[in-house]
C-alpha positions in Angstrom: 6.4 -11.6 6.7 7.3 -10.7 2.9 8.6 -7.8 2.4 7.6 -5.4 -0.6 8.1 -2.7 -2.5 6.3 0.1 -2.8 4.8 -0.3 -5.8 3.9 -4.0 -5.3 1.9 -3.1 -2.1 0.1 -0.6 -4.0 -0.6 -3.6 -7.2 -1.6 -5.7 -4.3 -4.1 -2.9 -2.7 -5.6 -2.6 -6.3 -6.1 -6.3 -6.5 -8.4 -5.6 -3.5 -10.6 -2.8 -4.8 -8.6 0.0 -3.5 -8.3 2.8 -6.3 -5.4 6.1 -6.8 -7.0 8.7 -5.2 -3.6 10.7 -5.3 0.2 11.3 -5.8 2.0 13.8 -3.6 5.2 13.6 -3.9 6.7 9.8 -3.1 3.5 9.2 -1.7 0.8 7.4 -2.9 -2.2 7.6 -1.2 -4.8 5.0 -2.3 -9.4 5.3 -1.5 -11.4 2.4 -0.8 -15.1 2.7 -1.3 -16.1 3.4 2.2 -13.8 6.2 1.7 -10.4 4.7 4.0 -7.0 6.4 3.0 -3.7 4.5 2.8 -0.7 6.3 2.0 2.3 4.4 0.6 5.6 5.3 -0.3 7.3 4.6 -3.2 10.8 4.9 -3.9 11.8 3.1 -6.9 12.0 -0.8 -6.3 13.2 -0.1 -2.4 11.6 -1.9 -0.2 9.2 -1.0 2.3 10.3 -1.2 6.3 9.1 -3.7 8.2 7.2 -0.7 10.6 6.0 0.2 7.1 4.5 -2.4 5.7 2.7 -3.7 8.3 1.2 -0.4 8.9 0.0 -0.3 5.9 -1.3 -3.3 5.8 -3.2 -3.2 8.8 -5.3 -0.5 7.8 -5.6 -1.6 4.3 -6.9 -5.5 6.0 -4.3 -7.0 4.2 -3.5 -10.4 4.9 0.0 -12.3 3.8 -1.9 -14.2 1.6 -2.9 -10.7 -0.5 0.6 -9.9 -1.3 
């Protein structure tokens, strides 16, 4: 799996139609048209841990190609 940073994950979500709902500390919360929420930890250019990245991708319905 291609490892990405929180910033890159946010860009991938926005390309798929998610929009930024709110920011609480370092967590960016994205919402889609159906009302689902996904939280992305953004710590500069630090890459996401594999399990965290997999969970976000699963919740958002993203594939490897979307990154």
